[in-house]
C-alpha positions in Angstrom: 3.3 -4.4 -21.9 7.0 -4.1 -22.3 9.1 -4.5 -19.1 12.6 -3.2 -18.5 15.3 -3.7 -15.9 15.1 -1.2 -13.1 18.8 -0.4 -12.8 20.7 -3.2 -11.2 17.9 -4.1 -8.8 16.8 -7.2 -10.6 13.3 -5.8 -10.8 11.3 -5.6 -14.1 9.2 -2.5 -14.4 6.7 -1.6 -17.0 7.9 0.7 -19.8 4.9 2.9 -19.0 4.5 4.0 -15.4 1.9 6.1 -13.8 2.8 9.5 -12.3 0.2 10.4 -9.8 0.7 14.1 -9.0 -1.9 15.2 -11.5 -4.7 13.4 -9.6 -3.9 14.8 -6.1 -7.4 16.3 -5.8 -9.2 13.3 -7.3 -12.0 11.5 -5.6 -11.7 8.0 -4.4 -13.5 6.4 -7.3 -11.3 8.2 -9.9 -8.2 7.0 -8.1 -9.5 3.4 -7.9 -10.4 3.4 -11.6 -6.9 4.8 -12.5 -5.1 2.2 -10.5 -7.1 -0.8 -11.6 -7.1 0.2 -15.3 -3.3 0.7 -15.2 -2.7 -2.6 -13.4 -5.1 -4.4 -15.8 -3.0 -3.0 -18.7 0.2 -4.3 -17.2 1.5 -1.2 -15.6 3.5 -2.1 -12.4 5.3 1.2 -11.6 3.6 4.0 -9.8 5.3 7.3 -8.8 3.1 8.1 -5.8 3.9 11.7 -5.1 0.5 12.7 -3.7 0.2 15.8 -1.7 -2.8 15.1 0.5 -3.3 12.4 3.1 -6.8 11.5 1.8 -5.4 10.9 -1.7 -2.8 8.5 -0.2 -5.6 6.7 1.5 -7.5 6.4 -1.8 -4.4 4.8 -3.4 -4.0 2.5 -0.4 -7.6 1.3 -0.9 -7.2 1.0 -4.7 -4.0 -1.1 -4.3 -5.7 -3.7 -2.0 -5.6 -7.0 -3.8 -3.0 -5.9 -6.4 -0.3 -4.5 -4.1 2.0 -7.5 -4.8 1.9 -6.8 -8.5 3.2 -3.2 -8.4 6.2 -1.1 -7.3 5.7 2.2 -5.5 8.0 5.1 -5.6 7.8 8.0 -3.2 9.7 11.2 -2.6 12.1 12.1 0.1 12.6 15.8 0.8 8.9 16.6 1.0 6.4 16.8 3.8 2.9 17.7 4.6 2.8 20.8 6.9 -0.6 21.9 8.0 -2.2 20.4 4.9 0.3 22.1 2.5 3.0 20.2 0.5 6.4 21.6 1.3 9.9 20.8 0.1 12.2 20.3 3.1 15.5 18.8 4.3 14.2 18.7 7.9 14.8 15.1 8.9 11.9 15.0 11.4 9.4 16.2 8.8 10.8 13.8 6.2 10.6 10.9 8.6 7.0 11.8 9.5 6.0 12.1 5.9 7.6 8.7 5.0 5.9 6.9 7.9 2.6 8.5 6.9 3.2 7.5 3.3 3.5 3.8 4.4 0.6 4.1 6.8 -1.9 5.8 4.4 -1.0 3.5 1.5 -1.6 0.6 3.8 1.5 -1.1 2.4 2.2 -3.3 5.4 5.6 -1.7 5.5 7.1 0.1 8.4 10.3 1.8 9.3 12.3 -1.5 9.4 11.4 -2.1 5.7 13.2 1.1 4.7 16.5 0.5 2.9 19.5 0.9 5.3 20.7 4.0 3.5 17.5 5.8 4.4 17.0 4.4 7.9 18.2 7.6 9.6 15.0 9.1 8.3 
């Protein structure tokens, strides 16, 4: 796998990443197989827009044991309202979604781990 600089962060990310929106209705085994196959191939960047809480839980389970090998990207400006994905600038909804993102993915992160620029969320 080829790795490239991720801006000026000092991080090296795989030239091939996994965008996860297309599997938002996938079952747990499919998500597990996707994550483990990608990590085994050297992929270390996952864009984890996933619209349902259950799918985020599946990714959390699939990442157990390999979480320290990957970088996760999420989306601000979106939320889950009554089971429906919505775009929003409502700070309370965005905060709730971000906290749920961390919780469902079982990252071990919490609000204090959010970069200072985003802490108001």
